[in-house]
mmCIF file of the N, C-alpha and C atoms, coordinates in Angstrom:
data_MODEL
# 
_entry.id   MODEL 
# 
loop_
_atom_site.group_PDB 
_atom_site.id 
_atom_site.type_symbol 
_atom_site.label_atom_id 
_atom_site.label_alt_id 
_atom_site.label_comp_id 
_atom_site.label_asym_id 
_atom_site.label_entity_id 
_atom_site.label_seq_id 
_atom_site.pdbx_PDB_ins_code 
_atom_site.Cartn_x 
_atom_site.Cartn_y 
_atom_site.Cartn_z 
_atom_site.occupancy 
_atom_site.B_iso_or_equiv 
_atom_site.pdbx_formal_charge 
_atom_site.auth_seq_id 
_atom_site.auth_comp_id 
_atom_site.auth_asym_id 
_atom_site.auth_atom_id 
_atom_site.pdbx_PDB_model_num 
ATOM 1   N N  . MET A 1 1  ? -22.646 32.751 0.312  1.00 0.00 ? 1  MET A N  1 
ATOM 2   C CA . MET A 1 1  ? -23.912 32.524 -0.253 1.00 0.00 ? 1  MET A CA 1 
ATOM 3   C C  . MET A 1 1  ? -24.367 33.360 -1.140 1.00 0.00 ? 1  MET A C  1 
ATOM 4   N N  . LYS A 1 2  ? -24.780 32.814 -2.339 1.00 0.00 ? 2  LYS A N  1 
ATOM 5   C CA . LYS A 1 2  ? -25.401 33.818 -3.533 1.00 0.00 ? 2  LYS A CA 1 
ATOM 6   C C  . LYS A 1 2  ? -26.640 34.174 -3.146 1.00 0.00 ? 2  LYS A C  1 
ATOM 7   N N  . ILE A 1 3  ? -26.641 35.100 -3.487 1.00 0.00 ? 3  ILE A N  1 
ATOM 8   C CA . ILE A 1 3  ? -28.412 36.187 -3.491 1.00 0.00 ? 3  ILE A CA 1 
ATOM 9   C C  . ILE A 1 3  ? -29.489 34.380 -4.145 1.00 0.00 ? 3  ILE A C  1 
ATOM 10  N N  . ALA A 1 4  ? -28.862 33.608 -4.928 1.00 0.00 ? 4  ALA A N  1 
ATOM 11  C CA . ALA A 1 4  ? -29.435 32.846 -5.644 1.00 0.00 ? 4  ALA A CA 1 
ATOM 12  C C  . ALA A 1 4  ? -29.969 31.598 -4.429 1.00 0.00 ? 4  ALA A C  1 
ATOM 13  N N  . ASP A 1 5  ? -28.692 31.758 -3.561 1.00 0.00 ? 5  ASP A N  1 
ATOM 14  C CA . ASP A 1 5  ? -29.432 30.608 -2.849 1.00 0.00 ? 5  ASP A CA 1 
ATOM 15  C C  . ASP A 1 5  ? -30.088 31.466 -1.426 1.00 0.00 ? 5  ASP A C  1 
ATOM 16  N N  . ILE A 1 6  ? -29.399 32.192 -1.154 1.00 0.00 ? 6  ILE A N  1 
ATOM 17  C CA . ILE A 1 6  ? -31.140 32.623 -0.099 1.00 0.00 ? 6  ILE A CA 1 
ATOM 18  C C  . ILE A 1 6  ? -32.590 33.073 -0.395 1.00 0.00 ? 6  ILE A C  1 
ATOM 19  N N  . LEU A 1 7  ? -32.484 33.025 -2.004 1.00 0.00 ? 7  LEU A N  1 
ATOM 20  C CA . LEU A 1 7  ? -33.591 33.393 -1.897 1.00 0.00 ? 7  LEU A CA 1 
ATOM 21  C C  . LEU A 1 7  ? -34.533 31.878 -2.369 1.00 0.00 ? 7  LEU A C  1 
ATOM 22  N N  . THR A 1 8  ? -33.668 30.740 -3.249 1.00 0.00 ? 8  THR A N  1 
ATOM 23  C CA . THR A 1 8  ? -34.227 29.497 -3.334 1.00 0.00 ? 8  THR A CA 1 
ATOM 24  C C  . THR A 1 8  ? -34.437 29.345 -2.101 1.00 0.00 ? 8  THR A C  1 
ATOM 25  N N  . LEU A 1 9  ? -34.062 29.171 -0.890 1.00 0.00 ? 9  LEU A N  1 
ATOM 26  C CA . LEU A 1 9  ? -34.781 29.375 1.100  1.00 0.00 ? 9  LEU A CA 1 
ATOM 27  C C  . LEU A 1 9  ? -35.110 29.754 1.306  1.00 0.00 ? 9  LEU A C  1 
ATOM 28  N N  . VAL A 1 10 ? -35.626 31.027 0.874  1.00 0.00 ? 10 VAL A N  1 
ATOM 29  C CA . VAL A 1 10 ? -36.261 31.345 1.515  1.00 0.00 ? 10 VAL A CA 1 
ATOM 30  C C  . VAL A 1 10 ? -37.896 31.276 0.790  1.00 0.00 ? 10 VAL A C  1 
ATOM 31  N N  . ILE A 1 11 ? -37.700 31.151 -0.428 1.00 0.00 ? 11 ILE A N  1 
ATOM 32  C CA . ILE A 1 11 ? -39.005 30.287 -1.153 1.00 0.00 ? 11 ILE A CA 1 
ATOM 33  C C  . ILE A 1 11 ? -39.111 28.856 -0.485 1.00 0.00 ? 11 ILE A C  1 
ATOM 34  N N  . GLY A 1 12 ? -38.708 28.405 -0.140 1.00 0.00 ? 12 GLY A N  1 
ATOM 35  C CA . GLY A 1 12 ? -38.531 26.805 0.581  1.00 0.00 ? 12 GLY A CA 1 
ATOM 36  C C  . GLY A 1 12 ? -39.326 26.583 1.234  1.00 0.00 ? 12 GLY A C  1 
ATOM 37  N N  . VAL A 1 13 ? -38.318 28.003 2.859  1.00 0.00 ? 13 VAL A N  1 
ATOM 38  C CA . VAL A 1 13 ? -39.169 27.846 3.091  1.00 0.00 ? 13 VAL A CA 1 
ATOM 39  C C  . VAL A 1 13 ? -40.692 28.440 3.713  1.00 0.00 ? 13 VAL A C  1 
ATOM 40  N N  . ILE A 1 14 ? -40.881 29.452 3.362  1.00 0.00 ? 14 ILE A N  1 
ATOM 41  C CA . ILE A 1 14 ? -42.210 29.709 2.968  1.00 0.00 ? 14 ILE A CA 1 
ATOM 42  C C  . ILE A 1 14 ? -43.706 28.485 2.392  1.00 0.00 ? 14 ILE A C  1 
ATOM 43  N N  . ALA A 1 15 ? -42.548 28.239 1.149  1.00 0.00 ? 15 ALA A N  1 
ATOM 44  C CA . ALA A 1 15 ? -43.418 26.812 0.682  1.00 0.00 ? 15 ALA A CA 1 
ATOM 45  C C  . ALA A 1 15 ? -43.570 26.456 2.368  1.00 0.00 ? 15 ALA A C  1 
ATOM 46  N N  . ILE A 1 16 ? -42.821 25.691 3.169  1.00 0.00 ? 16 ILE A N  1 
ATOM 47  C CA . ILE A 1 16 ? -42.953 24.500 3.447  1.00 0.00 ? 16 ILE A CA 1 
ATOM 48  C C  . ILE A 1 16 ? -43.982 25.518 5.186  1.00 0.00 ? 16 ILE A C  1 
ATOM 49  N N  . ALA A 1 17 ? -44.092 26.562 5.119  1.00 0.00 ? 17 ALA A N  1 
ATOM 50  C CA . ALA A 1 17 ? -45.006 27.201 5.640  1.00 0.00 ? 17 ALA A CA 1 
ATOM 51  C C  . ALA A 1 17 ? -46.196 27.021 5.609  1.00 0.00 ? 17 ALA A C  1 
ATOM 52  N N  . LEU A 1 18 ? -46.583 27.479 3.942  1.00 0.00 ? 18 LEU A N  1 
ATOM 53  C CA . LEU A 1 18 ? -47.742 27.076 3.802  1.00 0.00 ? 18 LEU A CA 1 
ATOM 54  C C  . LEU A 1 18 ? -48.450 26.171 3.168  1.00 0.00 ? 18 LEU A C  1 
ATOM 55  N N  . ALA A 1 19 ? -47.698 24.463 3.347  1.00 0.00 ? 19 ALA A N  1 
ATOM 56  C CA . ALA A 1 19 ? -48.378 24.025 2.737  1.00 0.00 ? 19 ALA A CA 1 
ATOM 57  C C  . ALA A 1 19 ? -48.890 23.281 4.683  1.00 0.00 ? 19 ALA A C  1 
ATOM 58  N N  . VAL A 1 20 ? -47.848 23.779 5.401  1.00 0.00 ? 20 VAL A N  1 
ATOM 59  C CA . VAL A 1 20 ? -48.529 22.964 7.154  1.00 0.00 ? 20 VAL A CA 1 
ATOM 60  C C  . VAL A 1 20 ? -49.914 24.315 7.341  1.00 0.00 ? 20 VAL A C  1 
ATOM 61  N N  . TYR A 1 21 ? -49.873 25.041 6.827  1.00 0.00 ? 21 TYR A N  1 
ATOM 62  C CA . TYR A 1 21 ? -51.254 26.388 7.023  1.00 0.00 ? 21 TYR A CA 1 
ATOM 63  C C  . TYR A 1 21 ? -51.808 25.894 6.468  1.00 0.00 ? 21 TYR A C  1 
ATOM 64  N N  . PHE A 1 22 ? -52.183 25.237 4.812  1.00 0.00 ? 22 PHE A N  1 
ATOM 65  C CA . PHE A 1 22 ? -53.042 24.669 4.376  1.00 0.00 ? 22 PHE A CA 1 
ATOM 66  C C  . PHE A 1 22 ? -53.635 23.153 4.882  1.00 0.00 ? 22 PHE A C  1 
ATOM 67  N N  . PHE A 1 23 ? -52.276 22.598 5.092  1.00 0.00 ? 23 PHE A N  1 
ATOM 68  C CA . PHE A 1 23 ? -52.760 20.985 5.664  1.00 0.00 ? 23 PHE A CA 1 
ATOM 69  C C  . PHE A 1 23 ? -53.670 20.951 7.326  1.00 0.00 ? 23 PHE A C  1 
ATOM 70  N N  . PHE A 1 24 ? -52.534 21.150 8.174  1.00 0.00 ? 24 PHE A N  1 
ATOM 71  C CA . PHE A 1 24 ? -53.215 21.219 8.832  1.00 0.00 ? 24 PHE A CA 1 
ATOM 72  C C  . PHE A 1 24 ? -53.878 21.830 10.157 1.00 0.00 ? 24 PHE A C  1 
ATOM 73  N N  . TRP A 1 25 ? -54.024 22.958 9.303  1.00 0.00 ? 25 TRP A N  1 
ATOM 74  C CA . TRP A 1 25 ? -55.090 24.455 9.526  1.00 0.00 ? 25 TRP A CA 1 
ATOM 75  C C  . TRP A 1 25 ? -56.482 24.507 8.807  1.00 0.00 ? 25 TRP A C  1 
ATOM 76  N N  . LYS A 1 26 ? -56.549 24.792 7.471  1.00 0.00 ? 26 LYS A N  1 
ATOM 77  C CA . LYS A 1 26 ? -57.115 24.593 6.558  1.00 0.00 ? 26 LYS A CA 1 
ATOM 78  C C  . LYS A 1 26 ? -58.064 23.636 6.235  1.00 0.00 ? 26 LYS A C  1 
ATOM 79  N N  . TYR A 1 27 ? -57.133 22.377 6.266  1.00 0.00 ? 27 TYR A N  1 
ATOM 80  C CA . TYR A 1 27 ? -57.560 21.799 6.034  1.00 0.00 ? 27 TYR A CA 1 
ATOM 81  C C  . TYR A 1 27 ? -58.588 20.941 7.191  1.00 0.00 ? 27 TYR A C  1 
ATOM 82  N N  . LYS A 1 28 ? -57.478 20.867 8.237  1.00 0.00 ? 28 LYS A N  1 
ATOM 83  C CA . LYS A 1 28 ? -58.059 19.733 9.021  1.00 0.00 ? 28 LYS A CA 1 
ATOM 84  C C  . LYS A 1 28 ? -58.793 20.371 9.809  1.00 0.00 ? 28 LYS A C  1 
ATOM 85  N N  . THR A 1 29 ? -59.647 22.202 9.909  1.00 0.00 ? 29 THR A N  1 
ATOM 86  C CA . THR A 1 29 ? -60.354 22.847 9.786  1.00 0.00 ? 29 THR A CA 1 
ATOM 87  C C  . THR A 1 29 ? -61.770 22.777 9.456  1.00 0.00 ? 29 THR A C  1 
ATOM 88  N N  . ALA A 1 30 ? -61.706 21.996 7.986  1.00 0.00 ? 30 ALA A N  1 
ATOM 89  C CA . ALA A 1 30 ? -62.212 22.586 7.122  1.00 0.00 ? 30 ALA A CA 1 
ATOM 90  C C  . ALA A 1 30 ? -64.277 22.241 7.582  1.00 0.00 ? 30 ALA A C  1 
ATOM 91  N N  . ALA A 1 31 ? -64.609 23.150 7.058  1.00 0.00 ? 31 ALA A N  1 
ATOM 92  C CA . ALA A 1 31 ? -66.697 22.823 7.424  1.00 0.00 ? 31 ALA A CA 1 
ATOM 93  C C  . ALA A 1 31 ? -66.641 20.916 7.701  1.00 0.00 ? 31 ALA A C  1 
ATOM 94  N N  . SER A 1 32 ? -66.712 20.650 6.369  1.00 0.00 ? 32 SER A N  1 
ATOM 95  C CA . SER A 1 32 ? -66.705 19.455 6.037  1.00 0.00 ? 32 SER A CA 1 
ATOM 96  C C  . SER A 1 32 ? -66.308 18.164 6.950  1.00 0.00 ? 32 SER A C  1 
ATOM 97  N N  . VAL A 1 33 ? -66.827 17.206 7.095  1.00 0.00 ? 33 VAL A N  1 
ATOM 98  C CA . VAL A 1 33 ? -65.802 15.791 8.213  1.00 0.00 ? 33 VAL A CA 1 
ATOM 99  C C  . VAL A 1 33 ? -64.679 15.309 7.127  1.00 0.00 ? 33 VAL A C  1 
ATOM 100 N N  . HIS A 1 34 ? -64.922 15.724 5.526  1.00 0.00 ? 34 HIS A N  1 
ATOM 101 C CA . HIS A 1 34 ? -64.013 14.626 4.916  1.00 0.00 ? 34 HIS A CA 1 
ATOM 102 C C  . HIS A 1 34 ? -62.336 16.544 4.844  1.00 0.00 ? 34 HIS A C  1 
ATOM 103 N N  . GLY A 1 35 ? -62.725 17.736 5.564  1.00 0.00 ? 35 GLY A N  1 
ATOM 104 C CA . GLY A 1 35 ? -61.994 18.349 4.634  1.00 0.00 ? 35 GLY A CA 1 
ATOM 105 C C  . GLY A 1 35 ? -62.566 19.242 3.175  1.00 0.00 ? 35 GLY A C  1 
ATOM 106 N N  . ASP A 1 36 ? -61.584 20.582 3.272  1.00 0.00 ? 36 ASP A N  1 
ATOM 107 C CA . ASP A 1 36 ? -61.878 20.333 1.904  1.00 0.00 ? 36 ASP A CA 1 
ATOM 108 C C  . ASP A 1 36 ? -60.497 20.308 1.064  1.00 0.00 ? 36 ASP A C  1 
ATOM 109 N N  . PRO A 1 37 ? -60.914 19.098 -0.127 1.00 0.00 ? 37 PRO A N  1 
ATOM 110 C CA . PRO A 1 37 ? -60.258 18.713 -1.247 1.00 0.00 ? 37 PRO A CA 1 
ATOM 111 C C  . PRO A 1 37 ? -59.395 20.122 -1.612 1.00 0.00 ? 37 PRO A C  1 
ATOM 112 N N  . LYS A 1 38 ? -59.445 21.259 -1.665 1.00 0.00 ? 38 LYS A N  1 
ATOM 113 C CA . LYS A 1 38 ? -59.482 22.485 -2.506 1.00 0.00 ? 38 LYS A CA 1 
ATOM 114 C C  . LYS A 1 38 ? -57.586 22.541 -1.389 1.00 0.00 ? 38 LYS A C  1 
ATOM 115 N N  . TYR A 1 39 ? -57.853 22.757 -0.037 1.00 0.00 ? 39 TYR A N  1 
ATOM 116 C CA . TYR A 1 39 ? -56.686 22.838 0.940  1.00 0.00 ? 39 TYR A CA 1 
ATOM 117 C C  . TYR A 1 39 ? -55.776 21.765 0.971  1.00 0.00 ? 39 TYR A C  1 
ATOM 118 N N  . LEU A 1 40 ? -56.463 20.739 0.331  1.00 0.00 ? 40 LEU A N  1 
ATOM 119 C CA . LEU A 1 40 ? -55.226 19.837 0.456  1.00 0.00 ? 40 LEU A CA 1 
ATOM 120 C C  . LEU A 1 40 ? -54.335 20.053 -0.643 1.00 0.00 ? 40 LEU A C  1 
ATOM 121 N N  . TRP A 1 41 ? -55.442 20.171 -1.978 1.00 0.00 ? 41 TRP A N  1 
ATOM 122 C CA . TRP A 1 41 ? -53.626 20.018 -3.124 1.00 0.00 ? 41 TRP A CA 1 
ATOM 123 C C  . TRP A 1 41 ? -53.841 21.150 -2.821 1.00 0.00 ? 41 TRP A C  1 
ATOM 124 N N  . MET A 1 42 ? -53.564 22.497 -2.362 1.00 0.00 ? 42 MET A N  1 
ATOM 125 C CA . MET A 1 42 ? -52.580 23.892 -2.028 1.00 0.00 ? 42 MET A CA 1 
ATOM 126 C C  . MET A 1 42 ? -51.498 23.355 -0.922 1.00 0.00 ? 42 MET A C  1 
ATOM 127 N N  . ALA A 1 43 ? -51.381 22.808 -0.344 1.00 0.00 ? 43 ALA A N  1 
ATOM 128 C CA . ALA A 1 43 ? -50.885 22.035 0.315  1.00 0.00 ? 43 ALA A CA 1 
ATOM 129 C C  . ALA A 1 43 ? -49.610 21.015 -0.420 1.00 0.00 ? 43 ALA A C  1 
ATOM 130 N N  . ILE A 1 44 ? -50.262 19.590 -0.989 1.00 0.00 ? 44 ILE A N  1 
ATOM 131 C CA . ILE A 1 44 ? -49.553 18.859 -1.698 1.00 0.00 ? 44 ILE A CA 1 
ATOM 132 C C  . ILE A 1 44 ? -48.985 20.326 -3.151 1.00 0.00 ? 44 ILE A C  1 
ATOM 133 N N  . GLY A 1 45 ? -49.170 21.287 -3.001 1.00 0.00 ? 45 GLY A N  1 
ATOM 134 C CA . GLY A 1 45 ? -48.576 22.602 -4.604 1.00 0.00 ? 45 GLY A CA 1 
ATOM 135 C C  . GLY A 1 45 ? -48.025 22.856 -3.727 1.00 0.00 ? 45 GLY A C  1 
ATOM 136 N N  . ALA A 1 46 ? -47.543 23.237 -2.864 1.00 0.00 ? 46 ALA A N  1 
ATOM 137 C CA . ALA A 1 46 ? -46.940 24.180 -1.560 1.00 0.00 ? 46 ALA A CA 1 
ATOM 138 C C  . ALA A 1 46 ? -45.287 22.485 -1.133 1.00 0.00 ? 46 ALA A C  1 
ATOM 139 N N  . THR A 1 47 ? -45.620 21.192 -1.029 1.00 0.00 ? 47 THR A N  1 
ATOM 140 C CA . THR A 1 47 ? -44.975 20.644 -0.446 1.00 0.00 ? 47 THR A CA 1 
ATOM 141 C C  . THR A 1 47 ? -44.044 20.159 -1.754 1.00 0.00 ? 47 THR A C  1 
ATOM 142 N N  . VAL A 1 48 ? -44.200 20.641 -2.716 1.00 0.00 ? 48 VAL A N  1 
ATOM 143 C CA . VAL A 1 48 ? -43.441 19.937 -3.887 1.00 0.00 ? 48 VAL A CA 1 
ATOM 144 C C  . VAL A 1 48 ? -42.591 21.264 -4.139 1.00 0.00 ? 48 VAL A C  1 
ATOM 145 N N  . VAL A 1 49 ? -43.844 22.238 -4.171 1.00 0.00 ? 49 VAL A N  1 
ATOM 146 C CA . VAL A 1 49 ? -42.639 23.453 -4.423 1.00 0.00 ? 49 VAL A CA 1 
ATOM 147 C C  . VAL A 1 49 ? -40.859 23.708 -3.149 1.00 0.00 ? 49 VAL A C  1 
ATOM 148 N N  . ALA A 1 50 ? -41.461 23.164 -2.795 1.00 0.00 ? 50 ALA A N  1 
ATOM 149 C CA . ALA A 1 50 ? -40.538 23.103 -1.240 1.00 0.00 ? 50 ALA A CA 1 
ATOM 150 C C  . ALA A 1 50 ? -39.326 21.736 -1.288 1.00 0.00 ? 50 ALA A C  1 
ATOM 151 N N  . PHE A 1 51 ? -39.908 20.784 -1.677 1.00 0.00 ? 51 PHE A N  1 
ATOM 152 C CA . PHE A 1 51 ? -39.481 20.075 -2.181 1.00 0.00 ? 51 PHE A CA 1 
ATOM 153 C C  . PHE A 1 51 ? -38.212 20.721 -3.667 1.00 0.00 ? 51 PHE A C  1 
ATOM 154 N N  . LEU A 1 52 ? -38.567 20.802 -4.214 1.00 0.00 ? 52 LEU A N  1 
ATOM 155 C CA . LEU A 1 52 ? -37.576 21.538 -5.813 1.00 0.00 ? 52 LEU A CA 1 
ATOM 156 C C  . LEU A 1 52 ? -37.131 22.488 -5.072 1.00 0.00 ? 52 LEU A C  1 
ATOM 157 N N  . CYS A 1 53 ? -37.147 23.440 -3.913 1.00 0.00 ? 53 CYS A N  1 
ATOM 158 C CA . CYS A 1 53 ? -36.296 24.473 -3.848 1.00 0.00 ? 53 CYS A CA 1 
ATOM 159 C C  . CYS A 1 53 ? -35.290 23.595 -2.866 1.00 0.00 ? 53 CYS A C  1 
ATOM 160 N N  . ALA A 1 54 ? -35.381 22.684 -1.931 1.00 0.00 ? 54 ALA A N  1 
ATOM 161 C CA . ALA A 1 54 ? -34.620 22.044 -1.339 1.00 0.00 ? 54 ALA A CA 1 
ATOM 162 C C  . ALA A 1 54 ? -33.478 20.940 -1.835 1.00 0.00 ? 54 ALA A C  1 
ATOM 163 N N  . LEU A 1 55 ? -34.455 20.997 -3.380 1.00 0.00 ? 55 LEU A N  1 
ATOM 164 C CA . LEU A 1 55 ? -33.172 19.963 -4.460 1.00 0.00 ? 55 LEU A CA 1 
ATOM 165 C C  . LEU A 1 55 ? -32.475 20.462 -5.439 1.00 0.00 ? 55 LEU A C  1 
ATOM 166 N N  . ALA A 1 56 ? -33.250 21.811 -5.183 1.00 0.00 ? 56 ALA A N  1 
ATOM 167 C CA . ALA A 1 56 ? -31.799 22.990 -6.279 1.00 0.00 ? 56 ALA A CA 1 
ATOM 168 C C  . ALA A 1 56 ? -30.871 23.425 -5.205 1.00 0.00 ? 56 ALA A C  1 
ATOM 169 N N  . PHE A 1 57 ? -31.203 24.057 -4.119 1.00 0.00 ? 57 PHE A N  1 
ATOM 170 C CA . PHE A 1 57 ? -30.595 24.776 -3.297 1.00 0.00 ? 57 PHE A CA 1 
ATOM 171 C C  . PHE A 1 57 ? -29.494 22.986 -3.108 1.00 0.00 ? 57 PHE A C  1 
ATOM 172 N N  . PHE A 1 58 ? -29.655 22.383 -2.434 1.00 0.00 ? 58 PHE A N  1 
ATOM 173 C CA . PHE A 1 58 ? -28.518 21.198 -2.615 1.00 0.00 ? 58 PHE A CA 1 
ATOM 174 C C  . PHE A 1 58 ? -27.845 20.348 -3.860 1.00 0.00 ? 58 PHE A C  1 
ATOM 175 N N  . VAL A 1 59 ? -28.190 20.736 -5.122 1.00 0.00 ? 59 VAL A N  1 
ATOM 176 C CA . VAL A 1 59 ? -26.998 19.782 -5.991 1.00 0.00 ? 59 VAL A CA 1 
ATOM 177 C C  . VAL A 1 59 ? -26.075 21.207 -6.686 1.00 0.00 ? 59 VAL A C  1 
ATOM 178 N N  . LYS A 1 60 ? -26.708 22.629 -5.607 1.00 0.00 ? 60 LYS A N  1 
ATOM 179 C CA . LYS A 1 60 ? -25.842 22.938 -6.330 1.00 0.00 ? 60 LYS A CA 1 
ATOM 180 C C  . LYS A 1 60 ? -24.457 23.289 -5.364 1.00 0.00 ? 60 LYS A C  1 
ATOM 181 N N  . ARG A 1 61 ? -24.834 22.638 -4.094 1.00 0.00 ? 61 ARG A N  1 
ATOM 182 C CA . ARG A 1 61 ? -23.187 22.355 -3.092 1.00 0.00 ? 61 ARG A CA 1 
ATOM 183 C C  . ARG A 1 61 ? -22.558 20.962 -3.728 1.00 0.00 ? 61 ARG A C  1 
ATOM 184 N N  . VAL A 1 62 ? -23.352 20.488 -4.579 1.00 0.00 ? 62 VAL A N  1 
ATOM 185 C CA . VAL A 1 62 ? -22.859 19.083 -4.553 1.00 0.00 ? 62 VAL A CA 1 
ATOM 186 C C  . VAL A 1 62 ? -21.153 19.592 -5.452 1.00 0.00 ? 62 VAL A C  1 
ATOM 187 N N  . ASN A 1 63 ? -20.427 18.794 -5.724 1.00 0.00 ? 63 ASN A N  1 
ATOM 188 C CA . ASN A 1 63 ? -19.172 18.818 -6.255 1.00 0.00 ? 63 ASN A CA 1 
ATOM 189 C C  . ASN A 1 63 ? -18.337 20.367 -6.598 1.00 0.00 ? 63 ASN A C  1 
ATOM 190 N N  . LYS A 1 64 ? -18.414 21.071 -5.609 1.00 0.00 ? 64 LYS A N  1 
ATOM 191 C CA . LYS A 1 64 ? -18.364 21.952 -5.356 1.00 0.00 ? 64 LYS A CA 1 
ATOM 192 C C  . LYS A 1 64 ? -17.190 22.979 -5.266 1.00 0.00 ? 64 LYS A C  1 
ATOM 193 N N  . GLU A 1 65 ? -15.808 22.537 -5.218 1.00 0.00 ? 65 GLU A N  1 
ATOM 194 C CA . GLU A 1 65 ? -14.874 22.289 -4.998 1.00 0.00 ? 65 GLU A CA 1 
ATOM 195 C C  . GLU A 1 65 ? -14.471 21.254 -5.836 1.00 0.00 ? 65 GLU A C  1 
ATOM 196 N N  . GLU A 1 66 ? -13.221 21.570 -6.936 1.00 0.00 ? 66 GLU A N  1 
ATOM 197 C CA . GLU A 1 66 ? -12.722 20.520 -7.519 1.00 0.00 ? 66 GLU A CA 1 
ATOM 198 C C  . GLU A 1 66 ? -11.940 19.976 -6.909 1.00 0.00 ? 66 GLU A C  1 
ATOM 199 N N  . GLU A 1 67 ? -11.748 18.379 -7.163 1.00 0.00 ? 67 GLU A N  1 
ATOM 200 C CA . GLU A 1 67 ? -11.565 17.408 -6.846 1.00 0.00 ? 67 GLU A CA 1 
ATOM 201 C C  . GLU A 1 67 ? -9.568  17.094 -7.229 1.00 0.00 ? 67 GLU A C  1 
ATOM 202 N N  . ILE A 1 68 ? -9.587  16.990 -6.001 1.00 0.00 ? 68 ILE A N  1 
ATOM 203 C CA . ILE A 1 68 ? -7.507  16.927 -6.108 1.00 0.00 ? 68 ILE A CA 1 
ATOM 204 C C  . ILE A 1 68 ? -6.945  15.612 -6.226 1.00 0.00 ? 68 ILE A C  1 
ATOM 205 N N  . HIS A 1 69 ? -6.210  15.542 -7.106 1.00 0.00 ? 69 HIS A N  1 
ATOM 206 C CA . HIS A 1 69 ? -5.515  14.158 -7.627 1.00 0.00 ? 69 HIS A CA 1 
ATOM 207 C C  . HIS A 1 69 ? -4.559  13.260 -7.079 1.00 0.00 ? 69 HIS A C  1 
ATOM 208 N N  . ILE A 1 70 ? -4.306  12.632 -7.099 1.00 0.00 ? 70 ILE A N  1 
ATOM 209 C CA . ILE A 1 70 ? -3.973  11.491 -5.907 1.00 0.00 ? 70 ILE A CA 1 
ATOM 210 C C  . ILE A 1 70 ? -2.042  12.319 -6.191 1.00 0.00 ? 70 ILE A C  1 
ATOM 211 N N  . THR A 1 71 ? -2.333  12.614 -7.173 1.00 0.00 ? 71 THR A N  1 
ATOM 212 C CA . THR A 1 71 ? -0.631  12.538 -7.958 1.00 0.00 ? 71 THR A CA 1 
ATOM 213 C C  . THR A 1 71 ? -0.496  14.081 -7.436 1.00 0.00 ? 71 THR A C  1 
ATOM 214 N N  . GLN A 1 72 ? -1.581  14.714 -7.292 1.00 0.00 ? 72 GLN A N  1 
ATOM 215 C CA . GLN A 1 72 ? -0.923  16.167 -7.035 1.00 0.00 ? 72 GLN A CA 1 
ATOM 216 C C  . GLN A 1 72 ? -0.387  15.935 -5.668 1.00 0.00 ? 72 GLN A C  1 
# 
């Protein structure tokens, strides 16, 4: 694995942890009955970052090996 892959993976895992923290902990335990929308937006942002990291990680893996032609 390259350092870029590891960095993408680490940032994605941290973003998932932050999304869970902001949504399930901070948003659900806010003083308001409906929760604090600030934490909801932070959770959505962290989820988007995690999705983009996962997308970048898996897009690099597609077609990594050269195709073997039938005539070879």
